Structures are given as C-alpha cells and as structure tokens.
N, C-alpha and C positions, 0 to 999 in steps of 0.2 A: 766774728773773729775766730780764727782757727789756732788751737794750741797744738804744737808739734812736739811729740814725746818720742825721742830715740831711746829705746828702753833696754837694749842688749838682750842677754840670755836670762831666761827665767824657767822655773819649774813648770811643767805642763799644766798641772791643776791650777797653779797660781796665775798662769797666763790667762786661762779662761775665766777665772774669778775676777781678775782685773778688768777684762773686757766687759763683763756683766756689771761690775760696780760702776764703771764709767758711764755705761748706758743708764743705769737706774738713778744716778746722781746728776744727769745732764742738766736738769732744770735748776738745781741749786748751785752748780758750778758756774754756769753762766756763759760758757763758750763751747764750741764744737772741738772735737779732738781727733787728731791722727796719731796713732801709736804704732811704731815700727819695732818689731821684736823678733827674737829667736828662741830656741828651745834647748834646755839643758836640765836633766837628761832628755834624750829623744822621747817624744810623745806619740801616742796613737789615739786619735780622737774619733768619737762617733757623734753623729747628729743628735739633736735633742729628742727625736722620736725613735732613734735606734736602740737596740739592746746590745749589751756587751757580748752577746753570743755571736755577733758579727765579727768578733776578733778572736784570734788564736792567743788566748791569754797565757798559755804555756810558753809559746814562743816569745811573747812580749816579756814575760818574767825572765826567761833564760837570757835574753839580750840586754836586760837591764833597762828596758823602756818603761814608760808610765802611761797607762790608759787613762782617758779622761772624756767626759761628756761636754760637748760644746753647747752654749746657749742658743746657737743657730741650728738650722736644719741641715739636710744633706747626708751624704754617706761618709764612710770611714776614711781616714787619712793617716798616713805616716808623716810625722814631723821630725825628720832626722836632724840631729844636732849638726850644725854647720852646712846642711844641704838645702836650706830654704830660708827665705826672709818672709816674715808674716806681717801683715798690716791689719789694723782695725780702725774703722772710721765710725765715729758717733756724731750724728747730726740732730739738731732739735727739729721739732715740727714747724719751726719758722723758716727753716732752710728751704730754698726753692726745690731741691731734689726730693724732699719729703713729700711734696705735693704730687709727685709722680707715683704711678703704681710701682709695686715692688720690683717687677721685672725691668721696667724702664729705668728706675732710679739705680738699680744694681748695675746696669750697663754704663750709666753715666759715671758712677763712682769708679768702676773698673777701668775707666779710661786713664786713671792714674797709673795703672800698670802698663798700658799702651805707651804712655809718655816715658815711663822708666825704661822700657825696652828700646824705644827709639833712641834714647840717650846712650844706650849700650850698643847701638849699631844694628838693631834688629827691627824689621818692619812686621809687626804682628797684625792679626785681625781679631775681631771680637765676634762671638757667636751670634748674639742678637736674638736668639730664639731658644725657647725651653722645650725639651723633649722629655715627657714623663718616663721615669725609669725607677726600678727598685734595685738596681745594681748595688752591691754592698760597698763598692769603692767610689768615693766622691768623684775621682778623676775619670771614672767610666760613665758618669752621668753627664748629660749635656744641659747646661744652664745658659740663660741669656747673657750672663756676664763672663762666660768662659773666654779666656784669652788664648788664641791659637797661633801656632806657627806651622805652616805646611799641613794644616789639618790636625796637628797634635797639640794637646793641651799642655800649657806651661803654667797657667794660673787659673784657679777656680775660686769662687767666693760664695758666701751665703749671708742672708740678711734676716734680721729679726727686729720687730717693732713693738714698742709699748706705746702708751698713750701720747707721750710727749717727746719721743726720740726714736731714732733707729740706730741699730748697730749693723755694720757690714764688716766682716773680716774675711781675709783670703790669703793665699799663698803665692809665692813666686819661687819656683824650683831652681835651685842653683846646680844641684847634682841629683843623681838618681841611682839607687841600688835596687834593681828589680827583685833580687832574691830576698831581700829584707821585706819588701812590700808583700810579696807572695807568701811569706812566712807569717807575718803579723795579722793580715786581713784575709779572712776566709773567702774562697771563690775567686781569688786573683791569681792568674797564671802569668808567668814571666813574659812570654811572647806577646800576649795581648797588651800587657802594660807597655812594652817597648813600641808596639804599633800605634798606641793611642796617646802616649804621654812623652814629653820631652823636657829638657832642662838646659840651662845655660852651658854647662859643660858638654852635654851631648852636641850642642850647636857650636862647640869650640870657642865660646866666649870666655876669655880668661880674666875677666874683671875681678878685682879683689872684693872681699866681702864689704869693705868700707865703701867702695865705688858702687856696689849694688845698692846698699842702703841709701846712699846719697841720691842715686838715680830714682829710687822709689819715693823718697821724701819729696824731691823736686817734682816728680810726676804728679803726686797728689796735691801739692801746693798749687800747681797750675790749675788743677781741676776744681779744687775746693776753696782755696784761700785767696789766690791772686796776691795782692799786696797786703791783705789783712790777715797776717799770721804772726806767731811768735813761737820761739823755742822755749818750752817750759817743762815742768815736772808735774806729777800727780799730787793731789792734795791729801792731807792727813785723813780726811773723811773717806776719800776713795780707797786708800790703803786699809782703813778700818773695816769698811764694808767688804772689801776683797778678802780680808782675813776670815770674816764670818762665812762668806760663800765658800772659801777654800775648805773650811772645816766640814761643811755639808758635803761638798763634792768628794773630799777625801774619804769620808765614811762610805759613800756609795762605791768608790773604787775598791776600798778594802773589802767590802762585802762581796763584790764581784770576784776578787782574787781568792777570797776564802772559799767561795763556792767551787772554784776550780780545784783548789787544794783538797777540798773534801771529797 
C-alpha cells in the first residue's frame, strides 16, 4: 500500500528532516510513502558526504536562502522557491524494487518522472548509466536515474538505504535562474549550466504548479502503487522524529554560517 502525501511548501531543513524521519520509521508506519513538496524559503542542499565549503555561503545568506545537508548522496543543488517540485519515495525492503541494486532501482523509481513529463506533453529519456564524477553540482553529475530531454537534465535523484527501507528523492525543474545557481554553488558557470540543464519553462511548457504536482503524483502512482494507494498525511511520530532531526541539522547549518561570519 502506497501513502501519497501532497505536502506543499516547507522549510529546507525541515524538508530533509521529514524525508529522513519517514525512512527511519518505515517499519513502524506499515506502508510505503510518496511525498511531493516544495521549498520556502529557497534551499541549497549538499550531499551527505559533501562539505558546506562546496557552497558560497555569503551569497546564500545575501539571497535569504537556507543551506542544508541531505540524507542522500550526490552534489549540491539549488531548490528555488516556486522553481521546482521535489519528490521523496520511501519503500520497505519487502517492495520488489528494494531487491534490485541501487542503480537499477533508482532507474525504476525515476520512471515516475518520465510518466509525469509524458502527461505534460514531453517525451523524455532516462540515463540508465552512472558516470563517476566529483563535480560540485549534482546536475553536472550523470547518474543512472537522470531524466533527460535532448541530452539536458531536467530531473536528478539520489538514494539512501538503511536495513529495512530505502529513500529516494529527486527534483523536477519548473524554471531555472542560472545566475543564482552560479552564485550559490562554487565552480558552476552560467553557460555550462544552460548547456547541460533544462526546465519546463525553458521548454515552453506552461503548465500550472498544480498541474505539475498532479502529473508527478500520477506518474509515481503508476510506477509504485497501481490501484493500491491512498492520499494521507504524516503521523505524529514522524513529525516528532523530524523535529529532533531538524534541531540537529539546524545546529550544523548555524555552525557553518558562523564559520563564514567569523
């Protein structure tokens, strides 16, 4: 059974705390979860193994954005308010996709974005292969689950597993401001970004935010749930654990920002 949570806008640190809480409590909750959400204020995330030095914290502070560490791997990302829809999928180790290796399961989960884009009138492709890279920007790395249009990336994702469940979360770019990306993430230049990354607005797809969210939800229901799904909300214990994780992540972020101020 798949629980579908359409979650709206949330603080960047709390968004990542919620994803991690849903993962850690999967066995006690008793069903898989698709969460679709946005960011307010805008966030700039780094992968679990990255350092905040990958970011230009001065620029992030000046723009009023919030830096945060993801529970998953990969490179840095700008999550611009109103410019992307983000999804997270948590599956138990009883789900057939958990039995696949990480790269293969990531591809199958990302087919939810392929379905969403098809509903919006776009015919995308999926990378299917991983290319090792230490590029600071996640969208400059090539993962097996990257969704491409004309060779340019419109959606990337990352996966993390614990003993009894997996978390995969990823983005779908609605719009793109290359100057902001090059400001907040070190080593990103405007022209390279435009050559390698695209968005719905770049492709002149004028769907409303509500239409994009609905397309994403239906795309993932087709891949993960079929007829076995319901629309629901998170449980009190998930919010409670997310609050604990939030406080830990907030301390890390504040320490990083103080180091810059110092």
